[in-house]
N, CA, C and O atoms as a MOPAC input file, in Angstrom:
PM7 MOZYME 1SCF
protein

 N     24.54600 1   -29.00800 1    -9.23200 1
 C     23.25600 1   -29.52800 1    -8.82000 1
 C     23.20600 1   -31.02500 1    -9.10200 1
 O     23.89500 1   -31.53900 1    -9.98300 1
 N     22.38800 1   -31.69000 1    -8.34000 1
 C     22.28500 1   -33.12900 1    -8.52100 1
 C     21.49500 1   -33.44800 1    -9.78100 1
 O     20.91800 1   -32.56600 1   -10.41700 1
 N     21.48300 1   -34.72500 1   -10.12300 1
 C     20.73900 1   -35.16900 1   -11.30400 1
 C     19.23800 1   -35.08900 1   -11.08900 1
 O     18.47400 1   -35.26400 1   -12.03900 1
 N     18.79200 1   -34.82700 1    -9.85600 1
 C     17.37000 1   -34.75800 1    -9.55000 1
 C     16.79600 1   -33.37000 1    -9.76900 1
 O     15.62600 1   -33.13800 1    -9.46600 1
 N     17.58700 1   -32.44400 1   -10.28500 1
 C     17.09000 1   -31.08100 1   -10.43900 1
 C     15.97100 1   -31.03300 1   -11.47400 1
 O     15.92100 1   -31.83100 1   -12.41000 1
 N     15.08300 1   -30.07400 1   -11.27400 1
 C     13.94000 1   -29.88700 1   -12.16500 1
 C     14.22100 1   -28.65600 1   -13.01000 1
 O     14.41600 1   -27.56200 1   -12.48000 1
 N     14.24100 1   -28.83600 1   -14.32200 1
 C     14.52000 1   -27.70900 1   -15.21200 1
 C     14.06300 1   -28.04900 1   -16.61500 1
 O     13.74800 1   -29.19700 1   -16.92800 1
 N     14.03300 1   -27.03200 1   -17.44700 1
 C     13.75700 1   -27.20600 1   -18.86900 1
 C     15.08100 1   -27.17400 1   -19.61700 1
 O     16.11000 1   -26.78100 1   -19.06900 1
 N     15.03800 1   -27.59300 1   -20.87300 1
 C     16.23100 1   -27.52300 1   -21.71800 1
 C     16.61900 1   -26.05500 1   -21.86100 1
 O     15.79500 1   -25.24400 1   -22.28400 1
 N     17.85500 1   -25.69500 1   -21.52000 1
 C     18.25900 1   -24.28300 1   -21.58200 1
 C     18.23000 1   -23.71900 1   -22.99600 1
 O     18.67600 1   -24.36400 1   -23.94500 1
 N     17.70600 1   -22.52100 1   -23.12200 1
 C     17.79800 1   -21.76900 1   -24.35600 1
 C     19.23100 1   -21.26700 1   -24.46300 1
 O     19.74900 1   -20.66200 1   -23.52500 1
 N     19.86200 1   -21.50900 1   -25.58300 1
 C     21.25500 1   -21.11100 1   -25.74000 1
 C     21.36600 1   -19.60000 1   -25.92500 1
 O     20.59200 1   -18.98300 1   -26.65800 1
 N     22.34400 1   -19.02800 1   -25.24300 1
 C     22.64100 1   -17.60600 1   -25.37600 1
 C     24.12100 1   -17.46800 1   -25.69100 1
 O     24.93700 1   -18.30200 1   -25.29900 1
 N     24.44400 1   -16.41800 1   -26.39300 1
 C     25.82200 1   -16.17500 1   -26.77600 1
 C     26.66100 1   -15.88300 1   -25.53400 1
 O     26.27600 1   -15.08000 1   -24.68500 1
 N     27.80300 1   -16.54300 1   -25.44400 1
 C     28.69900 1   -16.32500 1   -24.31400 1
 C     29.83000 1   -15.41300 1   -24.75400 1
 O     30.72500 1   -15.80900 1   -25.50000 1
 N     29.76300 1   -14.18100 1   -24.27000 1
 C     30.80900 1   -13.20800 1   -24.55000 1
 C     30.80900 1   -12.20100 1   -23.40500 1
 O     29.98300 1   -12.30500 1   -22.49800 1
 N     31.72000 1   -11.22900 1   -23.42900 1
 C     31.78400 1   -10.27200 1   -22.31600 1
 C     30.53200 1    -9.40200 1   -22.16200 1
 O     30.29300 1    -8.86600 1   -21.08000 1
 N     29.73900 1    -9.25400 1   -23.20900 1
 C     28.52200 1    -8.43700 1   -23.12900 1
 C     27.40700 1    -9.21100 1   -22.43000 1
 O     27.39500 1   -10.44200 1   -22.42900 1
 N     26.48000 1    -8.47800 1   -21.84200 1
 C     25.32900 1    -9.12900 1   -21.21300 1
 C     24.39500 1    -9.66600 1   -22.28500 1
 O     24.15200 1    -9.01500 1   -23.30100 1
 N     23.87100 1   -10.87300 1   -22.04200 1
 C     22.90500 1   -11.47700 1   -22.96100 1
 C     21.52900 1   -11.47100 1   -22.29500 1
 O     21.37800 1   -10.96100 1   -21.18400 1
 N     20.53100 1   -12.03400 1   -22.96700 1
 C     19.16900 1   -12.03800 1   -22.42600 1
 C     19.10600 1   -12.68300 1   -21.04500 1
 O     18.43700 1   -12.17300 1   -20.14600 1
 N     19.80100 1   -13.80000 1   -20.88200 1
 C     19.80400 1   -14.48300 1   -19.58200 1
 C     20.37600 1   -13.57500 1   -18.50700 1
 O     19.82000 1   -13.49400 1   -17.41100 1
 N     21.46900 1   -12.89600 1   -18.79700 1
 C     22.09400 1   -11.98800 1   -17.82700 1
 C     21.15400 1   -10.84500 1   -17.44400 1
 O     21.02300 1   -10.51300 1   -16.26600 1
 N     20.50100 1   -10.24500 1   -18.44300 1
 C     19.58300 1    -9.13100 1   -18.18200 1
 C     18.40500 1    -9.57900 1   -17.30500 1
 O     18.04400 1    -8.90500 1   -16.34000 1
 N     17.81600 1   -10.72500 1   -17.65500 1
 C     16.65800 1   -11.20200 1   -16.89500 1
 C     17.06900 1   -11.60800 1   -15.48500 1
 O     16.33500 1   -11.35900 1   -14.52900 1
 N     18.21500 1   -12.22000 1   -15.35500 1
 C     18.71900 1   -12.59100 1   -14.03300 1
 C     18.95400 1   -11.34200 1   -13.17900 1
 O     18.64300 1   -11.33500 1   -11.98800 1
 N     19.50100 1   -10.29200 1   -13.78400 1
 C     19.71800 1    -9.03600 1   -13.06900 1
 C     18.38200 1    -8.41400 1   -12.65400 1
 O     18.24500 1    -7.92200 1   -11.53400 1
 N     17.40100 1    -8.43500 1   -13.55600 1
 C     16.07200 1    -7.91700 1   -13.22200 1
 C     15.43900 1    -8.70400 1   -12.07200 1
 O     14.84200 1    -8.11800 1   -11.16800 1
 N     15.57000 1   -10.01900 1   -12.10900 1
 C     15.00500 1   -10.85300 1   -11.05200 1
 C     15.64400 1   -10.52500 1    -9.70600 1
 O     14.94000 1   -10.40700 1    -8.70300 1
 N     16.95300 1   -10.38000 1    -9.67300 1
 C     17.64800 1   -10.02800 1    -8.43100 1
 C     17.19300 1    -8.66200 1    -7.92000 1
 O     17.02200 1    -8.47200 1    -6.71600 1
 N     16.99800 1    -7.72000 1    -8.82600 1
 C     16.54000 1    -6.38300 1    -8.44800 1
 C     15.12700 1    -6.43600 1    -7.87300 1
 O     14.84600 1    -5.79100 1    -6.86300 1
 N     14.24100 1    -7.19400 1    -8.50600 1
 C     12.86500 1    -7.31300 1    -8.01600 1
 C     12.83300 1    -7.96400 1    -6.63900 1
 O     12.05000 1    -7.55100 1    -5.78400 1
 N     13.66300 1    -8.96900 1    -6.41000 1
 C     13.74500 1    -9.60000 1    -5.08800 1
 C     14.19100 1    -8.57800 1    -4.04300 1
 O     13.63000 1    -8.51800 1    -2.94900 1
 N     15.18400 1    -7.78700 1    -4.37800 1
 C     15.68700 1    -6.76000 1    -3.46700 1
 C     14.59100 1    -5.73700 1    -3.16600 1
 O     14.40700 1    -5.34100 1    -2.01500 1
 N     13.87000 1    -5.31300 1    -4.19100 1
 C     12.82100 1    -4.30800 1    -4.01200 1
 C     11.67500 1    -4.84700 1    -3.15400 1
 O     11.18600 1    -4.14000 1    -2.27200 1
 N     11.24000 1    -6.08100 1    -3.39500 1
 C     10.13500 1    -6.61800 1    -2.60100 1
 C     10.53900 1    -6.75000 1    -1.13900 1
 O      9.71100 1    -6.56300 1    -0.24800 1
 N     11.78800 1    -7.06400 1    -0.88800 1
 C     12.24800 1    -7.14000 1     0.50100 1
 C     12.15600 1    -5.76700 1     1.16300 1
 O     11.69800 1    -5.66000 1     2.30100 1
 N     12.58200 1    -4.72900 1     0.47000 1
 C     12.50300 1    -3.36900 1     1.01700 1
 C     11.06700 1    -2.94300 1     1.26700 1
 O     10.75600 1    -2.35900 1     2.30500 1
 N     10.19200 1    -3.23700 1     0.30900 1
 C      8.77200 1    -2.91000 1     0.48500 1
 C      8.19500 1    -3.67600 1     1.67200 1
 O      7.39600 1    -3.13400 1     2.43600 1
 N      8.60000 1    -4.93200 1     1.82600 1
 C      8.11000 1    -5.75800 1     2.92100 1
 C      8.46100 1    -5.12800 1     4.27100 1
 O      7.61900 1    -5.05900 1     5.16600 1
 N      9.68800 1    -4.67700 1     4.41100 1
 C     10.10800 1    -4.02400 1     5.65400 1
 C      9.27000 1    -2.77500 1     5.89500 1
 O      8.79900 1    -2.54800 1     7.01000 1
 N      9.08100 1    -1.96500 1     4.85600 1
 C      8.27400 1    -0.75000 1     5.00100 1
 C      6.85200 1    -1.09000 1     5.44000 1
 O      6.31500 1    -0.46600 1     6.35600 1
 N      6.23900 1    -2.08600 1     4.78100 1
 C      4.85000 1    -2.43400 1     5.08400 1
 C      4.68800 1    -2.91200 1     6.53000 1
 O      3.64700 1    -2.68400 1     7.14600 1
 N      5.70000 1    -3.56400 1     7.06300 1
 C      5.63800 1    -4.00800 1     8.45200 1
 C      5.71700 1    -2.85000 1     9.43600 1
 O      5.27500 1    -2.98300 1    10.57800 1
 N      6.26600 1    -1.72600 1     9.01800 1
 C      6.50400 1    -0.61500 1     9.93700 1
 C      5.71100 1     0.64600 1     9.61700 1
 O      5.82000 1     1.63200 1    10.34500 1
 N      4.92000 1     0.64300 1     8.55700 1
 C      4.19200 1     1.84800 1     8.14700 1
 C      3.08000 1     2.18200 1     9.13300 1
 O      2.37100 1     1.29900 1     9.61600 1
 N      2.93900 1     3.47500 1     9.42500 1
 C      1.87200 1     3.90100 1    10.33400 1
 C      0.80700 1     4.73100 1     9.61700 1
 O     -0.29000 1     4.90700 1    10.14600 1
 N      1.10700 1     5.23300 1     8.44200 1
 C      0.16100 1     6.05800 1     7.68600 1
 C     -0.58500 1     5.16700 1     6.70100 1
 O      0.02300 1     4.59900 1     5.79300 1
 N     -1.90600 1     5.04000 1     6.87500 1
 C     -2.68900 1     4.07900 1     6.08800 1
 C     -2.66500 1     4.38400 1     4.59300 1
 O     -2.56800 1     3.46100 1     3.78400 1
 N     -2.75100 1     5.66100 1     4.20400 1
 C     -2.72800 1     5.99800 1     2.78000 1
 C     -1.42000 1     5.60700 1     2.12800 1
 O     -1.40600 1     5.04400 1     1.03400 1
 N     -0.31400 1     5.90700 1     2.80400 1
 C      1.00200 1     5.54600 1     2.28800 1
 C      1.16900 1     4.02400 1     2.26800 1
 O      1.74400 1     3.46300 1     1.33500 1
 N      0.66000 1     3.37400 1     3.30700 1
 C      0.71100 1     1.91400 1     3.37000 1
 C      0.03000 1     1.30200 1     2.14400 1
 O      0.58200 1     0.40100 1     1.51200 1
 N     -1.16400 1     1.78900 1     1.80900 1
 C     -1.90200 1     1.24100 1     0.66400 1
 C     -1.17200 1     1.48400 1    -0.65600 1
 O     -1.15500 1     0.61800 1    -1.53000 1
 N     -0.56100 1     2.68000 1    -0.79800 1
 C      0.19300 1     2.97400 1    -2.02600 1
 C      1.38300 1     2.03300 1    -2.17600 1
 O      1.63000 1     1.50000 1    -3.25800 1
 N      2.11400 1     1.83300 1    -1.09100 1
 C      3.29200 1     0.95700 1    -1.14700 1
 C      2.85700 1    -0.49900 1    -1.29900 1
 O      3.54900 1    -1.28600 1    -1.94500 1
 N      1.72700 1    -0.86200 1    -0.71500 1
 C      1.22000 1    -2.22400 1    -0.89500 1
 C      0.91500 1    -2.49600 1    -2.36300 1
 O      1.18800 1    -3.58800 1    -2.86100 1
 N      0.35400 1    -1.51300 1    -3.05500 1
 C      0.11200 1    -1.66700 1    -4.49100 1
 C      1.42700 1    -1.85000 1    -5.25100 1
 O      1.52500 1    -2.69500 1    -6.14000 1
 N      2.42600 1    -1.06000 1    -4.89600 1
 C      3.74100 1    -1.17700 1    -5.55000 1
 C      4.36400 1    -2.53100 1    -5.23200 1
 O      4.95600 1    -3.16100 1    -6.10700 1
 N      4.23500 1    -2.98600 1    -3.97900 1
 C      4.76000 1    -4.28500 1    -3.57100 1
 C      4.11900 1    -5.40300 1    -4.39100 1
 O      4.81000 1    -6.28600 1    -4.89900 1
 N      2.80400 1    -5.35600 1    -4.51300 1
 C      2.07700 1    -6.39800 1    -5.24700 1
 C      2.51100 1    -6.43400 1    -6.71100 1
 O      2.73800 1    -7.50400 1    -7.27600 1
 N      2.62200 1    -5.26000 1    -7.31300 1
 C      3.06000 1    -5.19200 1    -8.71000 1
 C      4.48400 1    -5.73700 1    -8.86300 1
 O      4.77600 1    -6.47400 1    -9.80500 1
 N      5.35500 1    -5.37300 1    -7.94000 1
 C      6.73900 1    -5.83500 1    -7.99500 1
 C      6.82200 1    -7.33400 1    -7.76200 1
 O      7.58600 1    -8.02600 1    -8.43500 1
 N      6.04200 1    -7.84300 1    -6.81400 1
 C      6.02800 1    -9.28200 1    -6.53000 1
 C      5.52700 1   -10.06700 1    -7.73800 1
 O      6.07000 1   -11.12400 1    -8.06000 1
 N      4.49500 1    -9.55800 1    -8.40600 1
 C      3.98000 1   -10.22000 1    -9.59900 1
 C      5.01700 1   -10.22700 1   -10.72200 1
 O      5.15500 1   -11.21800 1   -11.43800 1
 N      5.74000 1    -9.12400 1   -10.87300 1
 C      6.79600 1    -9.07000 1   -11.88900 1
 C      7.91600 1   -10.04500 1   -11.54700 1
 O      8.45900 1   -10.71100 1   -12.42800 1
 N      8.25600 1   -10.12400 1   -10.26900 1
 C      9.28200 1   -11.07800 1    -9.83300 1
 C      8.87600 1   -12.49600 1   -10.20100 1
 O      9.69300 1   -13.27000 1   -10.69800 1
 N      7.63800 1   -12.83100 1    -9.96300 1
 C      7.15400 1   -14.18000 1   -10.28500 1
 C      7.17900 1   -14.42500 1   -11.79300 1
 O      7.54100 1   -15.51000 1   -12.24900 1
 N      6.79200 1   -13.40800 1   -12.56000 1
 C      6.82000 1   -13.51500 1   -14.01800 1
 C      8.25800 1   -13.76800 1   -14.50900 1
 O      8.47700 1   -14.61700 1   -15.37300 1
 N      9.22000 1   -13.04100 1   -13.96200 1
 C     10.62000 1   -13.22000 1   -14.36700 1
 C     11.12900 1   -14.60700 1   -13.98300 1
 O     11.84300 1   -15.24500 1   -14.75700 1
 N     10.76000 1   -15.07500 1   -12.78300 1
 C     11.13800 1   -16.42900 1   -12.36300 1
 C     10.57800 1   -17.45600 1   -13.34500 1
 O     11.29700 1   -18.34100 1   -13.81000 1
 N      9.27800 1   -17.32700 1   -13.65800 1
 C      8.65100 1   -18.27300 1   -14.59500 1
 C      9.33100 1   -18.24000 1   -15.95900 1
 O      9.53300 1   -19.28500 1   -16.57800 1
 N      9.68400 1   -17.04500 1   -16.42900 1
 C     10.36300 1   -16.91600 1   -17.71600 1
 C     11.72500 1   -17.60100 1   -17.67400 1
 O     12.07800 1   -18.33600 1   -18.59700 1
 N     12.48700 1   -17.36700 1   -16.61700 1
 C     13.80100 1   -18.00900 1   -16.50700 1
 C     13.66800 1   -19.52600 1   -16.42500 1
 O     14.45700 1   -20.25100 1   -17.03300 1
 N     12.67700 1   -20.01100 1   -15.68000 1
 C     12.46900 1   -21.44800 1   -15.58100 1
 C     12.06400 1   -22.02200 1   -16.93600 1
 O     12.56600 1   -23.07000 1   -17.34200 1
 N     11.16400 1   -21.34300 1   -17.63000 1
 C     10.69900 1   -21.76900 1   -18.95600 1
 C     11.85800 1   -21.85500 1   -19.94300 1
 O     11.91800 1   -22.77400 1   -20.75900 1
 N     12.77100 1   -20.90200 1   -19.86600 1
 C     13.91400 1   -20.87000 1   -20.77800 1
 C     15.03200 1   -21.82300 1   -20.35400 1
 O     16.03900 1   -21.94400 1   -21.05200 1
 N     14.86100 1   -22.50200 1   -19.21100 1
 C     15.87300 1   -23.44100 1   -18.73900 1
 C     17.03600 1   -22.76900 1   -18.04000 1
 O     18.10200 1   -23.36900 1   -17.89700 1
 N     16.85200 1   -21.54500 1   -17.60500 1
 C     17.92300 1   -20.78300 1   -16.95100 1
 C     17.80100 1   -20.79100 1   -15.43600 1
 O     18.61300 1   -20.16700 1   -14.75200 1
 N     16.81900 1   -21.47500 1   -14.90500 1
 C     16.59800 1   -21.53500 1   -13.46000 1
 C     16.23800 1   -22.96800 1   -13.11900 1
 O     15.26200 1   -23.50400 1   -13.64300 1
 N     17.01100 1   -23.58900 1   -12.25100 1
 C     16.76400 1   -24.97500 1   -11.85700 1
 C     16.33500 1   -25.00100 1   -10.39500 1
 O     16.74900 1   -24.15700 1    -9.60100 1
 N     15.51800 1   -25.95700 1   -10.05600 1
 C     15.10800 1   -26.16700 1    -8.67400 1
 C     15.36400 1   -27.61700 1    -8.29000 1
 O     15.37100 1   -28.50900 1    -9.13900 1
 N     15.57300 1   -27.83400 1    -7.01200 1
 C     15.77700 1   -29.17800 1    -6.49000 1
 C     14.48100 1   -29.64900 1    -5.83200 1
 O     13.88100 1   -28.90600 1    -5.05600 1
 N     14.04500 1   -30.86500 1    -6.13000 1
 C     12.84700 1   -31.36000 1    -5.44900 1
 C     13.14400 1   -31.57000 1    -3.95900 1
 O     14.22600 1   -32.02600 1    -3.58900 1
 N     12.18400 1   -31.23600 1    -3.12900 1
 C     12.36000 1   -31.41300 1    -1.68800 1
 C     12.23100 1   -32.89100 1    -1.34000 1
 O     11.39100 1   -33.60100 1    -1.89400 1
 N     13.06000 1   -33.33700 1    -0.43000 1
 C     13.00000 1   -34.71400 1     0.03900 1
 C     11.93800 1   -34.81300 1     1.12600 1
 O     11.78600 1   -33.89100 1     1.92700 1
 N     11.20700 1   -35.91200 1     1.16400 1
 C     10.11600 1   -36.09200 1     2.12200 1
 C     10.60000 1   -35.92100 1     3.55900 1
 O      9.91100 1   -35.31400 1     4.37900 1
 N     11.76400 1   -36.44400 1     3.86100 1
 C     12.30200 1   -36.34300 1     5.22300 1
 C     12.56900 1   -34.87800 1     5.59100 1
 O     12.30200 1   -34.46100 1     6.71700 1
 N     13.08600 1   -34.11700 1     4.65900 1
 C     13.36300 1   -32.69500 1     4.89400 1
 C     12.06200 1   -31.92800 1     5.11100 1
 O     11.98800 1   -31.07000 1     5.99100 1
 N     11.04200 1   -32.23000 1     4.32000 1
 C      9.74500 1   -31.57600 1     4.48000 1
 C      9.14800 1   -31.87900 1     5.85100 1
 O      8.62400 1   -30.98300 1     6.51300 1
 N      9.22400 1   -33.12600 1     6.27500 1
 C      8.68100 1   -33.52200 1     7.57600 1
 C      9.41100 1   -32.80900 1     8.70400 1
 O      8.78800 1   -32.36900 1     9.67000 1
 N     10.72800 1   -32.69300 1     8.58500 1
 C     11.52900 1   -32.01200 1     9.61000 1
 C     11.11900 1   -30.54000 1     9.71700 1
 O     10.96800 1   -30.02100 1    10.82200 1
 N     10.93800 1   -29.86600 1     8.57900 1
 C     10.52200 1   -28.45100 1     8.58700 1
 C      9.11600 1   -28.30200 1     9.15100 1
 O      8.84300 1   -27.35600 1     9.89000 1
 N      8.22300 1   -29.22200 1     8.81400 1
 C      6.85600 1   -29.16900 1     9.33800 1
 C      6.86400 1   -29.28900 1    10.85600 1
 O      6.13000 1   -28.57100 1    11.53600 1
 N      7.67000 1   -30.17200 1    11.38800 1
 C      7.77000 1   -30.32400 1    12.84000 1
 C      8.36200 1   -29.07000 1    13.47400 1
 O      7.90100 1   -28.62400 1    14.52500 1
 N      9.38200 1   -28.50400 1    12.83900 1
 C     10.02300 1   -27.29300 1    13.35400 1
 C      9.01100 1   -26.15200 1    13.46300 1
 O      8.92900 1   -25.50000 1    14.50400 1
 N      8.24600 1   -25.90800 1    12.40500 1
 C      7.30900 1   -24.80400 1    12.41300 1
 C      6.08200 1   -25.09300 1    13.27300 1
 O      5.45200 1   -24.16800 1    13.78600 1
 N      5.74300 1   -26.35600 1    13.43300 1
 C      4.67400 1   -26.71500 1    14.34800 1
 C      5.08000 1   -26.34700 1    15.76400 1
 O      4.25800 1   -25.86300 1    16.54400 1
 N      6.33900 1   -26.57300 1    16.09800 1
 C      6.85000 1   -26.17300 1    17.41200 1
 C      6.79500 1   -24.67500 1    17.60900 1
 O      6.47400 1   -24.20500 1    18.70100 1
 N      7.10100 1   -23.92000 1    16.57700 1
 C      7.00300 1   -22.45900 1    16.65800 1
 C      5.56000 1   -22.03400 1    16.90400 1
 O      5.28800 1   -21.16500 1    17.73200 1
 N      4.64800 1   -22.65100 1    16.18000 1
 C      3.23000 1   -22.30600 1    16.30800 1
 C      2.74600 1   -22.55100 1    17.72900 1
 O      1.96600 1   -21.76400 1    18.26500 1
 N      3.20300 1   -23.63800 1    18.34400 1
 C      2.78100 1   -23.96900 1    19.69600 1
 C      3.26700 1   -22.94600 1    20.71500 1
 O      2.70300 1   -22.85200 1    21.80500 1
 N      4.29300 1   -22.18300 1    20.38400 1
 C      4.82600 1   -21.16100 1    21.28300 1
 C      4.05600 1   -19.84700 1    21.19600 1
 O      4.23000 1   -18.97300 1    22.04400 1
 N      3.21900 1   -19.70100 1    20.19300 1
 C      2.45100 1   -18.47200 1    20.02400 1
 C      1.30000 1   -18.42900 1    21.02000 1
 O      0.83300 1   -19.46800 1    21.48600 1
 N      0.83700 1   -17.19800 1    21.34900 1
 C     -0.33900 1   -17.11000 1    22.21500 1
 C     -1.51200 1   -17.86000 1    21.57600 1
 O     -1.68200 1   -17.83100 1    20.35700 1
 N     -2.29300 1   -18.51200 1    22.38000 1
 C     -3.46200 1   -19.28400 1    21.93500 1
 C     -3.05900 1   -20.44900 1    21.03800 1
 O     -3.88700 1   -20.94400 1    20.27400 1
 N     -1.82200 1   -20.89300 1    21.11100 1
 C     -1.38100 1   -22.02400 1    20.30100 1
 C     -1.40600 1   -21.74500 1    18.81500 1
 O     -1.48600 1   -22.67300 1    18.01000 1
 N     -1.33700 1   -20.45800 1    18.43400 1
 C     -1.32900 1   -20.08400 1    17.03500 1
 C     -2.71400 1   -19.95600 1    16.43600 1
 O     -2.84500 1   -19.63700 1    15.25400 1
 N     -3.75700 1   -20.19800 1    17.22900 1
 C     -5.13600 1   -20.06900 1    16.74400 1
 C     -5.60400 1   -18.62600 1    16.92600 1
 O     -5.49900 1   -18.07000 1    18.02000 1
 N     -6.10800 1   -18.03600 1    15.87800 1
 C     -6.62000 1   -16.66800 1    15.93800 1
 C     -7.98600 1   -16.70000 1    16.59200 1
 O     -8.83300 1   -17.52700 1    16.25400 1
 N     -8.18900 1   -15.78900 1    17.53300 1
 C     -9.48300 1   -15.75900 1    18.21300 1
 C    -10.21400 1   -14.48100 1    17.91900 1
 O    -11.32500 1   -14.27800 1    18.40800 1

């Protein structure tokens, strides 16, 4: 990563063949990401309203846990992010604006 990365001072963990706290939390975070993706697909295709609501509750709980794990990893210095460059942000904004213009009604809900 470049020197512009945003992170906290890493909490030191023992480096050995066994899993440490960082490894466990990283594994949990990956699992939660995988689960929310699966729930997302289900929610897009569900036809039974009762089942939809039950899975939506599970999705929300899983998404909140995913965010909690991300925050914990970032707090412990185990997760770094790169600041977005203004030019890159502008390019993405233009790209998605073009997508919006292709939607019916220009993307405006009526």
